[in-house]
LOMAR-179327 format. One record per residue (C-alpha): residue number from 1; y, z, x; residue in one letter. Coordinates in pm, 1 decimal, always signed. Example, Ala and Ser with C-alpha at 12.3 -4.5 7.8 and 13.67 -1.06 7.14 Angstrom:
1 / -450.0 / +780.0 / +1230.0 / a
2 / -106.0 / +714.0 / +1367.0 / s
***
This chain:
1 / -13227.0 / -9612.5 / +3434.9 / m
2 / -13003.6 / -9344.3 / +3583.7 / v
3 / -12820.0 / -9132.1 / +3328.7 / q
4 / -12509.8 / -8918.4 / +3373.1 / l
5 / -12555.0 / -8579.3 / +3207.4 / n
6 / -12326.8 / -8281.7 / +3168.4 / n
7 / -12437.1 / -7984.9 / +3371.5 / l
8 / -12611.0 / -7743.2 / +3135.4 / t
9 / -12819.3 / -7426.8 / +3147.1 / a
10 / -13124.9 / -7650.3 / +3100.6 / e
11 / -13064.1 / -7863.9 / +3411.2 / n
12 / -12878.5 / -7615.3 / +3631.6 / l
13 / -13175.0 / -7483.2 / +3833.3 / q
14 / -13313.6 / -7831.1 / +3893.9 / e
15 / -12968.2 / -7943.0 / +4006.9 / t
16 / -12927.7 / -7647.5 / +4243.0 / l
17 / -13268.3 / -7728.2 / +4396.6 / a
18 / -13156.1 / -8076.0 / +4510.6 / l
19 / -13151.3 / -8124.1 / +4886.4 / q
20 / -12985.4 / -8361.0 / +5131.1 / m
21 / -13098.3 / -8483.2 / +5469.6 / e
22 / -12978.3 / -8242.0 / +5739.9 / g
23 / -12706.3 / -8471.8 / +5875.8 / w
24 / -12573.3 / -8528.2 / +5521.1 / q
25 / -12550.8 / -8156.1 / +5450.4 / a
26 / -12317.6 / -8110.8 / +5747.7 / k
27 / -12052.3 / -8325.7 / +5577.5 / n
28 / -12062.9 / -8190.5 / +5221.8 / l
29 / -12015.5 / -7853.0 / +5053.8 / p
30 / -12320.8 / -7712.6 / +4877.5 / t
31 / -12389.2 / -7798.5 / +4516.1 / i
32 / -12327.2 / -7433.6 / +4423.8 / a
33 / -11981.6 / -7450.5 / +4585.8 / e
34 / -11899.6 / -7767.6 / +4391.2 / e
35 / -12013.1 / -7611.4 / +4064.1 / i
36 / -11796.0 / -7306.7 / +4136.4 / a
37 / -11494.8 / -7530.1 / +4205.8 / m
38 / -11553.1 / -7712.2 / +3875.6 / a
39 / -11582.6 / -7377.5 / +3696.9 / y
40 / -11240.8 / -7260.5 / +3818.5 / v
41 / -11077.2 / -7601.0 / +3754.5 / d
42 / -11252.4 / -7737.3 / +3442.2 / p
43 / -10954.2 / -7950.0 / +3340.0 / e
44 / -10976.4 / -8161.9 / +3654.1 / n
45 / -11332.0 / -8139.9 / +3792.3 / r
46 / -11636.8 / -8250.7 / +3594.8 / v
47 / -11987.2 / -8187.7 / +3736.7 / p
48 / -12268.3 / -8421.2 / +3631.8 / l
49 / -12644.1 / -8409.8 / +3680.3 / a
50 / -12790.2 / -8753.4 / +3756.4 / l
51 / -13127.7 / -8802.9 / +3590.8 / t
52 / -13409.3 / -9056.2 / +3570.2 / v
53 / -13664.6 / -8998.5 / +3292.7 / n
54 / -13524.4 / -8646.0 / +3237.6 / d
55 / -13576.0 / -8553.9 / +3605.3 / k
56 / -13264.0 / -8451.9 / +3800.0 / v
57 / -13238.9 / -8680.6 / +4104.5 / i
58 / -12876.4 / -8628.0 / +4203.7 / g
59 / -12542.5 / -8463.8 / +4141.4 / f
60 / -12182.4 / -8577.7 / +4130.5 / m
61 / -11838.8 / -8443.6 / +4050.6 / v
62 / -11547.3 / -8651.0 / +3932.6 / f
63 / -11186.5 / -8551.7 / +3896.9 / s
64 / -10874.0 / -8691.9 / +3740.4 / f
65 / -10580.8 / -8757.6 / +3969.7 / l
66 / -10285.2 / -8680.6 / +3743.9 / q
67 / -10020.4 / -8865.4 / +3942.0 / m
68 / -10219.2 / -9186.9 / +3951.9 / h
69 / -10421.8 / -9409.5 / +3724.4 / d
70 / -10723.9 / -9304.8 / +3925.3 / t
71 / -11038.8 / -9101.7 / +3886.3 / v
72 / -11190.1 / -8966.6 / +4208.4 / a
73 / -11546.8 / -8889.6 / +4306.3 / i
74 / -11512.3 / -8599.8 / +4551.0 / p
75 / -11886.6 / -8524.9 / +4553.2 / y
76 / -12185.9 / -8754.5 / +4516.2 / f
77 / -12541.0 / -8702.5 / +4635.5 / m
78 / -12897.0 / -8812.1 / +4568.1 / i
79 / -13185.3 / -8579.4 / +4654.4 / d
80 / -13336.7 / -8675.7 / +4990.7 / w
81 / -13676.7 / -8745.6 / +4830.8 / q
82 / -13516.1 / -8986.1 / +4582.8 / e
83 / -13306.8 / -9182.7 / +4831.3 / q
84 / -13372.4 / -9550.9 / +4911.1 / n
85 / -13482.7 / -9622.1 / +4553.4 / k
86 / -13152.4 / -9770.5 / +4435.4 / g
87 / -13060.6 / -9463.4 / +4231.0 / y
88 / -12728.2 / -9410.2 / +4409.8 / g
89 / -12606.6 / -9761.1 / +4330.1 / t
90 / -12732.7 / -9738.6 / +3971.4 / k
91 / -12563.3 / -9400.3 / +3919.4 / a
92 / -12233.6 / -9537.3 / +4050.1 / l
93 / -12263.2 / -9843.6 / +3825.7 / q
94 / -12324.2 / -9614.4 / +3528.3 / e
95 / -12018.3 / -9409.5 / +3623.8 / f
96 / -11811.9 / -9729.5 / +3649.7 / i
97 / -11912.7 / -9818.7 / +3291.4 / r
98 / -11806.7 / -9469.4 / +3183.5 / y
99 / -11472.9 / -9486.8 / +3369.6 / a
100 / -11392.8 / -9828.0 / +3220.6 / e
101 / -11362.3 / -9655.1 / +2882.3 / n
102 / -11127.5 / -9379.4 / +3001.0 / l
103 / -10772.8 / -9448.0 / +2878.5 / p
104 / -10520.8 / -9528.4 / +3151.4 / g
105 / -10773.6 / -9533.0 / +3435.0 / i
106 / -10751.7 / -9844.2 / +3651.0 / n
107 / -10943.9 / -9745.7 / +3962.3 / k
108 / -11206.7 / -9515.5 / +4104.4 / i
109 / -11161.2 / -9362.2 / +4447.6 / r
110 / -11423.4 / -9210.1 / +4673.8 / c
111 / -11403.8 / -9091.4 / +5033.8 / v
112 / -11699.7 / -9129.3 / +5268.5 / v
113 / -11747.3 / -9000.2 / +5622.3 / n
114 / -11703.1 / -9283.8 / +5874.0 / t
115 / -12050.4 / -9214.0 / +6013.9 / g
116 / -12220.3 / -9227.2 / +5673.3 / d
117 / -12325.1 / -9592.0 / +5671.6 / l
118 / -12577.5 / -9534.9 / +5391.0 / f
119 / -12308.5 / -9383.4 / +5169.0 / g
120 / -12066.6 / -9666.5 / +5239.9 / r
121 / -12333.1 / -9931.2 / +5174.5 / k
122 / -12428.5 / -9761.2 / +4847.3 / t
123 / -12065.8 / -9767.3 / +4733.9 / l
124 / -12028.3 / -10130.4 / +4842.0 / e
125 / -12347.3 / -10221.9 / +4651.0 / s
126 / -12188.0 / -10077.4 / +4337.5 / a
127 / -11874.1 / -10288.2 / +4386.9 / g
128 / -11645.5 / -10057.0 / +4584.1 / f
129 / -11435.3 / -10200.9 / +4866.2 / v
130 / -11308.3 / -10026.5 / +5175.0 / r
131 / -10952.5 / -9898.8 / +5160.8 / g
132 / -10773.0 / -9690.5 / +5418.5 / q
133 / -10941.5 / -9523.2 / +5713.7 / t
134 / -10832.1 / -9178.0 / +5830.1 / n
135 / -10943.7 / -9155.5 / +6191.6 / l
136 / -10835.5 / -8793.1 / +6231.5 / e
137 / -11048.6 / -8681.3 / +5936.4 / e
138 / -11317.8 / -8942.9 / +6010.5 / k
139 / -11306.4 / -9070.6 / +5653.2 / e
140 / -11311.9 / -9411.1 / +5485.7 / n
141 / -11153.7 / -9449.0 / +5143.9 / e
142 / -11364.0 / -9660.2 / +4908.7 / m
143 / -11203.2 / -9802.2 / +4593.2 / v
144 / -11330.4 / -9971.2 / +4279.3 / y
145 / -11065.1 / -10159.6 / +4078.5 / i
146 / -11131.2 / -10149.4 / +3703.8 / i
147 / -10832.5 / -10350.4 / +3580.3 / r
***
């Protein structure tokens, strides 16, 4: 089972060692950059280590969108050696269960590059549906409705 864990001194190095496929890395900031952004904006950005049997297999960041009833996932990745094992879908399903208990939150929003078919299929497998497409930015909005 995939668990969502706060980023701690104990799992930081293992999290920083995660790697993406080369084409995936072109579309995302580094994990270190995401951790730095969460450090300077701790009220709105929450970094999580994704683990299976105490081994870090992925990383995600979620943020609260104050003007909406929405929580966003601006960063989500599974280590390239752990991909195609269903961990991405299971991690998203675990996050959905977590978000369902957040007061006032009615949907989860994630943006995926239009060329990232694996990312889109992972989100769809977890119950997300496609929203708007931004052709200029080459992004698809994916949404999960809680209530």
